[in-house]
C-alpha positions as CSV (number, residue, x, y, z in Angstrom):
1,M,0.0,0.0,0.0
2,K,2.8,2.4,0.9
3,K,4.6,1.6,-2.4
4,L,1.4,2.5,-4.3
5,V,1.1,5.9,-2.5
6,V,4.8,6.6,-3.1
7,M,4.6,5.7,-6.8
8,A,1.5,7.9,-7.2
9,L,3.2,10.8,-5.5
10,M,6.3,10.3,-7.6
11,S,4.2,10.3,-10.8
12,V,2.5,13.5,-9.7
13,F,5.9,15.1,-9.0
14,V,7.4,14.0,-12.3
15,F,4.5,15.1,-14.5
16,S,3.9,18.5,-12.9
17,P,7.3,19.8,-11.6
18,N,5.9,23.3,-10.9
19,L,3.8,22.1,-8.0
20,H,4.5,23.6,-4.6
21,A,5.4,21.3,-1.7
22,Q,2.3,22.4,0.2
23,N,0.0,21.3,-2.6
24,L,1.8,18.0,-2.9
25,L,1.4,17.4,0.8
26,K,-2.3,18.3,0.6
27,D,-2.8,15.9,-2.3
28,A,-1.0,13.2,-0.4
29,V,-3.3,13.7,2.6
30,R,-6.4,13.7,0.4
31,M,-5.3,10.6,-1.4
32,N,-4.6,8.8,1.9
33,R,-8.0,9.7,3.2
34,D,-9.7,8.4,0.0
35,I,-7.8,5.1,0.3
36,K,-8.7,4.7,3.9
37,D,-12.4,5.5,3.2
38,N,-12.6,3.0,0.4
39,K,-10.8,0.3,2.3
40,Y,-13.1,0.8,5.3
41,K,-16.2,0.8,3.1
42,Y,-15.5,-2.5,1.4
43,K,-14.2,-4.2,4.5
44,R,-17.4,-3.2,6.3
45,E,-19.7,-4.5,3.6
46,Y,-17.8,-7.8,3.6
47,N,-18.0,-8.2,7.4
48,Q,-21.7,-7.3,7.4
49,T,-22.5,-10.0,4.8
50,K,-20.3,-12.5,6.6
51,N,-22.1,-11.8,9.9
52,K,-25.5,-12.1,8.4
53,V,-24.7,-15.6,7.0
54,N,-23.2,-16.6,10.4
55,R,-26.2,-15.4,12.3
56,A,-28.6,-17.2,10.0
57,S,-26.7,-20.5,10.3
58,D,-26.5,-20.1,14.1
59,N,-30.2,-19.4,14.3
60,A,-31.0,-22.4,12.2
61,R,-28.9,-24.6,14.5
62,D,-30.5,-23.1,17.6
63,L,-34.0,-23.8,16.3
64,A,-33.0,-27.4,15.7
65,D,-31.5,-27.7,19.2
66,G,-34.5,-25.9,20.8
67,T,-32.2,-23.3,22.5
68,Y,-33.3,-20.4,20.3
69,V,-35.5,-18.7,22.8
70,N,-33.0,-19.0,25.7
71,K,-30.2,-17.5,23.6
72,K,-32.5,-14.7,22.4
73,L,-33.4,-13.8,26.0
74,D,-29.7,-13.9,26.9
75,R,-28.9,-11.5,24.0
76,M,-31.6,-9.1,25.1
77,E,-30.3,-9.1,28.7
78,S,-26.7,-8.5,27.6
79,N,-27.8,-5.7,25.3
80,A,-29.7,-4.0,28.1
81,S,-26.8,-4.2,30.5
82,R,-24.4,-3.0,27.8
83,K,-26.6,0.1,27.2
84,I,-26.5,0.8,30.9
85,S,-22.7,0.5,31.1
86,R,-22.4,2.8,28.0
87,A,-24.6,5.4,29.6
88,K,-22.4,5.3,32.7
89,D,-19.2,5.6,30.6
90,K,-20.6,8.7,28.8
91,L,-20.7,10.5,32.2
92,D,-16.9,10.5,32.4
93,P,-15.8,14.1,31.5
94,R,-12.5,13.0,30.2
95,D,-14.1,11.3,27.3
96,E,-16.0,14.5,26.4
97,I,-12.7,16.4,26.5
98,R,-11.0,13.8,24.2
99,R,-13.9,13.9,21.7
100,D,-13.7,17.7,21.7
101,I,-10.0,17.7,21.0
102,K,-10.4,15.2,18.2
103,Q,-13.2,17.2,16.6
104,R,-11.0,20.4,16.7
105,K,-8.1,18.6,15.2
106,R,-10.2,17.1,12.4
107,K,-11.8,20.6,11.7
108,A,-8.3,22.2,11.6
109,I,-7.1,19.6,9.0
110,D,-10.3,19.9,7.0
111,D,-9.9,23.7,6.9
112,W,-6.3,23.3,5.9
113,L,-7.3,21.0,3.1
114,A,-10.0,23.4,1.9
115,D,-7.5,26.2,1.2
């Protein structure tokens, strides 16, 4: 992946020598973001499809065993307890500060790229 990015940057540099270093850096950051977005999108779609197939086969096996209802109730209970623990975790002020710092950093980079 790194070789691909390096080769793309070298080709941009060779074909347009009058680019400024700042524009080259911005192009590299934009390209890196695009690559990460596409990689995440396809990986997410693949994992979602795989999980659907796995869930369907698990449910079919549970129906055959007669444990479907018990497992469904256990899932509902664990989801409820997880929601409660997430609500407790959101009350921590350090997390809010971290989120705020990340948002400011992202906004600064987006503003820099928009120039």
